[in-house]
KOLDO-115248 format. One record per residue (C-alpha): z, y, x. Coordinates in steps of 0.5 Angstrom, whole numbers, padded with zeros to 4 digits. Example, Ala and Ser with C-alpha at 12.3 -4.5 7.8 and 13.67 -1.06 7.14 Angstrom:
! residues 2
<zz:0016&yy:-0009&xx:0025>
<zz:0014&yy:-0002&xx:0027>
! end
This chain:
! residues 231
<zz:0154&yy:0104&xx:0019>
<zz:0155&yy:0100&xx:0014>
<zz:0148&yy:0102&xx:0011>
<zz:0145&yy:0100&xx:0017>
<zz:0148&yy:0093&xx:0017>
<zz:0146&yy:0092&xx:0010>
<zz:0139&yy:0093&xx:0011>
<zz:0139&yy:0089&xx:0017>
<zz:0142&yy:0083&xx:0013>
<zz:0137&yy:0084&xx:0007>
<zz:0131&yy:0084&xx:0012>
<zz:0133&yy:0078&xx:0016>
<zz:0134&yy:0074&xx:0009>
<zz:0127&yy:0077&xx:0007>
<zz:0124&yy:0074&xx:0013>
<zz:0128&yy:0067&xx:0012>
<zz:0125&yy:0067&xx:0005>
<zz:0118&yy:0068&xx:0008>
<zz:0119&yy:0063&xx:0013>
<zz:0121&yy:0057&xx:0008>
<zz:0116&yy:0059&xx:0003>
<zz:0110&yy:0059&xx:0009>
<zz:0113&yy:0052&xx:0012>
<zz:0113&yy:0049&xx:0005>
<zz:0106&yy:0051&xx:0003>
<zz:0103&yy:0048&xx:0010>
<zz:0107&yy:0042&xx:0009>
<zz:0104&yy:0041&xx:0002>
<zz:0098&yy:0036&xx:0002>
<zz:0091&yy:0039&xx:-0001>
<zz:0090&yy:0037&xx:-0008>
<zz:0085&yy:0032&xx:-0009>
<zz:0080&yy:0034&xx:-0014>
<zz:0073&yy:0033&xx:-0016>
<zz:0070&yy:0036&xx:-0009>
<zz:0073&yy:0030&xx:-0006>
<zz:0071&yy:0023&xx:-0009>
<zz:0072&yy:0019&xx:-0003>
<zz:0079&yy:0022&xx:-0002>
<zz:0080&yy:0020&xx:-0010>
<zz:0078&yy:0012&xx:-0008>
<zz:0082&yy:0012&xx:-0001>
<zz:0088&yy:0014&xx:-0005>
<zz:0087&yy:0008&xx:-0009>
<zz:0088&yy:0004&xx:-0003>
<zz:0083&yy:-0002&xx:-0006>
<zz:0076&yy:0001&xx:-0006>
<zz:0074&yy:0001&xx:0001>
<zz:0068&yy:-0004&xx:0000>
<zz:0066&yy:0001&xx:-0006>
<zz:0067&yy:0007&xx:-0001>
<zz:0063&yy:0004&xx:0005>
<zz:0057&yy:0002&xx:0000>
<zz:0057&yy:0010&xx:-0003>
<zz:0057&yy:0012&xx:0004>
<zz:0051&yy:0007&xx:0007>
<zz:0047&yy:0009&xx:0001>
<zz:0049&yy:0016&xx:0001>
<zz:0050&yy:0017&xx:-0006>
<zz:0057&yy:0020&xx:-0004>
<zz:0053&yy:0026&xx:-0002>
<zz:0049&yy:0026&xx:-0008>
<zz:0055&yy:0025&xx:-0013>
<zz:0058&yy:0031&xx:-0010>
<zz:0052&yy:0036&xx:-0010>
<zz:0052&yy:0034&xx:-0018>
<zz:0059&yy:0035&xx:-0019>
<zz:0058&yy:0042&xx:-0016>
<zz:0052&yy:0043&xx:-0021>
<zz:0054&yy:0039&xx:-0027>
<zz:0055&yy:0042&xx:-0034>
<zz:0056&yy:0035&xx:-0037>
<zz:0060&yy:0032&xx:-0031>
<zz:0060&yy:0025&xx:-0029>
<zz:0064&yy:0018&xx:-0030>
<zz:0065&yy:0013&xx:-0025>
<zz:0067&yy:0006&xx:-0025>
<zz:0070&yy:0004&xx:-0018>
<zz:0070&yy:-0004&xx:-0017>
<zz:0076&yy:-0006&xx:-0013>
<zz:0076&yy:-0010&xx:-0006>
<zz:0077&yy:-0016&xx:-0010>
<zz:0071&yy:-0015&xx:-0014>
<zz:0067&yy:-0015&xx:-0008>
<zz:0070&yy:-0021&xx:-0005>
<zz:0069&yy:-0025&xx:-0011>
<zz:0061&yy:-0024&xx:-0011>
<zz:0057&yy:-0030&xx:-0009>
<zz:0056&yy:-0030&xx:-0001>
<zz:0050&yy:-0026&xx:0001>
<zz:0049&yy:-0022&xx:-0006>
<zz:0049&yy:-0015&xx:-0003>
<zz:0045&yy:-0017&xx:0003>
<zz:0040&yy:-0020&xx:-0001>
<zz:0038&yy:-0013&xx:-0004>
<zz:0033&yy:-0008&xx:-0001>
<zz:0036&yy:-0001&xx:0000>
<zz:0033&yy:0002&xx:-0006>
<zz:0036&yy:-0004&xx:-0010>
<zz:0043&yy:-0002&xx:-0007>
<zz:0042&yy:0005&xx:-0009>
<zz:0041&yy:0003&xx:-0016>
<zz:0047&yy:-0002&xx:-0016>
<zz:0051&yy:0004&xx:-0014>
<zz:0048&yy:0008&xx:-0019>
<zz:0049&yy:0003&xx:-0025>
<zz:0057&yy:0005&xx:-0024>
<zz:0056&yy:0012&xx:-0025>
<zz:0055&yy:0015&xx:-0032>
<zz:0052&yy:0022&xx:-0033>
<zz:0057&yy:0025&xx:-0037>
<zz:0065&yy:0026&xx:-0037>
<zz:0068&yy:0021&xx:-0041>
<zz:0076&yy:0020&xx:-0042>
<zz:0079&yy:0014&xx:-0045>
<zz:0079&yy:0016&xx:-0052>
<zz:0072&yy:0019&xx:-0052>
<zz:0069&yy:0012&xx:-0050>
<zz:0071&yy:0011&xx:-0058>
<zz:0065&yy:0015&xx:-0059>
<zz:0060&yy:0013&xx:-0054>
<zz:0053&yy:0010&xx:-0057>
<zz:0051&yy:0004&xx:-0054>
<zz:0047&yy:0003&xx:-0050>
<zz:0050&yy:0008&xx:-0045>
<zz:0045&yy:0010&xx:-0040>
<zz:0047&yy:0010&xx:-0032>
<zz:0044&yy:0014&xx:-0027>
<zz:0040&yy:0008&xx:-0024>
<zz:0033&yy:0007&xx:-0026>
<zz:0027&yy:0003&xx:-0024>
<zz:0020&yy:0001&xx:-0027>
<zz:0022&yy:-0001&xx:-0033>
<zz:0027&yy:0005&xx:-0035>
<zz:0034&yy:0007&xx:-0034>
<zz:0039&yy:0002&xx:-0033>
<zz:0044&yy:0002&xx:-0039>
<zz:0051&yy:-0001&xx:-0040>
<zz:0055&yy:-0003&xx:-0047>
<zz:0062&yy:0000&xx:-0048>
<zz:0067&yy:-0003&xx:-0053>
<zz:0073&yy:0001&xx:-0054>
<zz:0079&yy:0000&xx:-0058>
<zz:0086&yy:0004&xx:-0058>
<zz:0089&yy:0000&xx:-0053>
<zz:0083&yy:-0003&xx:-0049>
<zz:0076&yy:-0001&xx:-0046>
<zz:0071&yy:-0006&xx:-0044>
<zz:0064&yy:-0005&xx:-0040>
<zz:0058&yy:-0010&xx:-0040>
<zz:0052&yy:-0010&xx:-0037>
<zz:0049&yy:-0016&xx:-0040>
<zz:0051&yy:-0020&xx:-0034>
<zz:0058&yy:-0019&xx:-0033>
<zz:0064&yy:-0016&xx:-0037>
<zz:0070&yy:-0012&xx:-0034>
<zz:0076&yy:-0009&xx:-0037>
<zz:0076&yy:-0001&xx:-0035>
<zz:0083&yy:-0001&xx:-0032>
<zz:0087&yy:0005&xx:-0030>
<zz:0084&yy:0012&xx:-0029>
<zz:0084&yy:0014&xx:-0022>
<zz:0082&yy:0021&xx:-0024>
<zz:0081&yy:0024&xx:-0030>
<zz:0080&yy:0031&xx:-0031>
<zz:0073&yy:0035&xx:-0033>
<zz:0068&yy:0034&xx:-0029>
<zz:0070&yy:0028&xx:-0026>
<zz:0073&yy:0021&xx:-0029>
<zz:0074&yy:0015&xx:-0024>
<zz:0076&yy:0008&xx:-0027>
<zz:0078&yy:0002&xx:-0024>
<zz:0074&yy:-0004&xx:-0026>
<zz:0076&yy:-0011&xx:-0023>
<zz:0068&yy:-0014&xx:-0023>
<zz:0062&yy:-0011&xx:-0020>
<zz:0058&yy:-0009&xx:-0025>
<zz:0051&yy:-0013&xx:-0024>
<zz:0046&yy:-0010&xx:-0027>
<zz:0041&yy:-0015&xx:-0031>
<zz:0035&yy:-0011&xx:-0028>
<zz:0037&yy:-0014&xx:-0022>
<zz:0041&yy:-0020&xx:-0023>
<zz:0039&yy:-0022&xx:-0030>
<zz:0035&yy:-0028&xx:-0032>
<zz:0028&yy:-0027&xx:-0030>
<zz:0023&yy:-0029&xx:-0036>
<zz:0019&yy:-0036&xx:-0034>
<zz:0012&yy:-0035&xx:-0031>
<zz:0007&yy:-0037&xx:-0036>
<zz:0003&yy:-0043&xx:-0034>
<zz:-0004&yy:-0042&xx:-0033>
<zz:-0008&yy:-0045&xx:-0039>
<zz:-0014&yy:-0049&xx:-0037>
<zz:-0021&yy:-0046&xx:-0037>
<zz:-0025&yy:-0048&xx:-0044>
<zz:-0031&yy:-0052&xx:-0042>
<zz:-0038&yy:-0048&xx:-0043>
<zz:-0041&yy:-0049&xx:-0050>
<zz:-0047&yy:-0053&xx:-0050>
<zz:-0053&yy:-0050&xx:-0052>
<zz:-0057&yy:-0052&xx:-0058>
<zz:-0064&yy:-0054&xx:-0057>
<zz:-0069&yy:-0049&xx:-0060>
<zz:-0074&yy:-0051&xx:-0066>
<zz:-0079&yy:-0056&xx:-0063>
<zz:-0074&yy:-0058&xx:-0057>
<zz:-0070&yy:-0064&xx:-0055>
<zz:-0063&yy:-0064&xx:-0052>
<zz:-0062&yy:-0067&xx:-0045>
<zz:-0058&yy:-0073&xx:-0049>
<zz:-0064&yy:-0074&xx:-0054>
<zz:-0069&yy:-0074&xx:-0048>
<zz:-0066&yy:-0079&xx:-0044>
<zz:-0065&yy:-0083&xx:-0051>
<zz:-0073&yy:-0082&xx:-0052>
<zz:-0074&yy:-0085&xx:-0045>
<zz:-0070&yy:-0091&xx:-0046>
<zz:-0073&yy:-0093&xx:-0053>
<zz:-0080&yy:-0095&xx:-0050>
<zz:-0076&yy:-0099&xx:-0044>
<zz:-0072&yy:-0103&xx:-0050>
<zz:-0079&yy:-0104&xx:-0054>
<zz:-0082&yy:-0107&xx:-0048>
<zz:-0076&yy:-0112&xx:-0046>
<zz:-0077&yy:-0114&xx:-0053>
<zz:-0084&yy:-0116&xx:-0053>
<zz:-0083&yy:-0120&xx:-0047>
<zz:-0078&yy:-0124&xx:-0050>
<zz:-0080&yy:-0131&xx:-0052>
<zz:-0080&yy:-0132&xx:-0060>
! end
């Protein structure tokens, strides 16, 4: 009888342990990893404008696909909402759909960089954006305590890492990285040079030019006028 009681108590305790473990597992949120880029940004709490731009250009899906099949990983510079608010009015609306895609991709480096490996980066660093003149690039400068990124138009400090675990690194930046290919100074249009006047043909041997012919016509008239003048 005592043995049966002990078995019953052991079974009840075992059942209770299983129930507690299952409840704890169910309550734990799913880990945020490279397969959930927008989740990483959403958790940061101040990247809503960048999330909207990623989704409207469908670059979020492209990056997810790359992360699933990449051997080099990706590094993403995520501008804050304040960075977008500080843009001149109409900056984004003035871009074509393709230019908006390139704007987003200019914030993406096609390999994984930890903060320490930025010190070994060779400038200029290629981004995933490209145009008729080639791949868009940025320059990255790194010291022990600070990393800066510049496009030639704007420069921003690379702030805290929202996520950094191969194959993905996501860093906060306080400015939208406007690429010089889209926002840089345009080269001045060369002024059209005046057309050169056609060269006057030299008279052939035995021929006279038009000017000489006119002079020969005038000379006899001058002679006649001098003949009628009184002496």
